[in-house]
N, C-alpha and C positions, 0 to 999 in steps of 0.2 A: 770407172766405178760402175758396178752393176746396180740395177734398180731393185729396190726392196719392196716386196709386197707386204703392205701393212695389214695387220689384223688387230682386233681388240686385244688379243693376247700379247702381241709383240710391240704394240704402239708405244708404251712407256719406255721400253728398252731402246727403241730405235729413235724416238723423237724427243721425249722429255729429257732435258739436260744435254741435248746434242750441242757440241761446241761449234758447229757450223750451220749455216742456213739450211733449212729443209724445204724442199719443193715437194708438195703432195699433189698428185694427179688423181682426182676422183673420176672414175670412168665406168663403162659397162660394155660388154661384148656386142650388144645389139645397137650401140650408138655409133652412127656413121661419123660424126665429127670427132668422137673419141678415137676411132680407128685412124682418122687422118692426123690427129695430134700425136699418136703413139710414136712414129718415127722421130718427131721433133724432141719428145721427152727422152727417147733413147739416145739421140745425139747429145743432148745436154748432159746426160749421165756419163756418157763415154768421154766427153771433152772437158768436163769441169769437176775435177776431184775436190774442189773447194766447197762443193754443195753435196748434200745428201739428197738423192732423188728417190721418191717413194710413189707407189701407186696404191689406190684403194678401189677395189671392185665393189661398187655400191650395191650390187645384187647379193654379194657374198658377205658384205660387212655393212648392213643397213644401220647398225648402231653408231658406227664411226661417221657415216654420212650424216646421220641425224645430229650427232654431237657438234658437227661443224656447219649445221644448217644448210646442207647441200640439197637443193631442190631441183637444180638443172645441171646437166653434165654436157661436156666436160667442165669441171671446175678445178682451177689451180689455186692452191693456198700455199703461201710462203710463211714459214715460222722461223723467227730468229729469237734467241734467248727466251724460249717458251712463250712467245707472243706472236699472234698473227699480225704480220706486217703488210700483207697484200693478198687480195683475192681477185680472181678473174673468172668469169663465166663465159664459156664459148670457145671456139677455135681461135688460137692466137699464134702469131709468128714467133719463131725462136727468139728474135731480138726483143720482142715485147716481154716474153717470159723472163729473159735475162735481165731486162731493165727492172722488172718487178723485184727481183732478188737483190739487185744492186742499189736500190734506193733506200 
């Protein structure tokens, strides 16, 4: 499955009411740890159709970052049934991200 770039315009359509867990990666182009995390997020998206994987560029979508109280990046947020079930700040291994979604 491909990664969905979230904006304030498509957020409700893509996330609200989604019937599967949503992994959101908050990132920026200038962020070194974000660039290191990007291949991990790509792998999760390509290997796990049971999740919806999304990205939010915090420079282009500051309102979404603010709505989720994202102050440091990379930040990973997992949403299930319209509720935040896990949040992680900083570079994480693939198995750590998957464990966040599975709990």
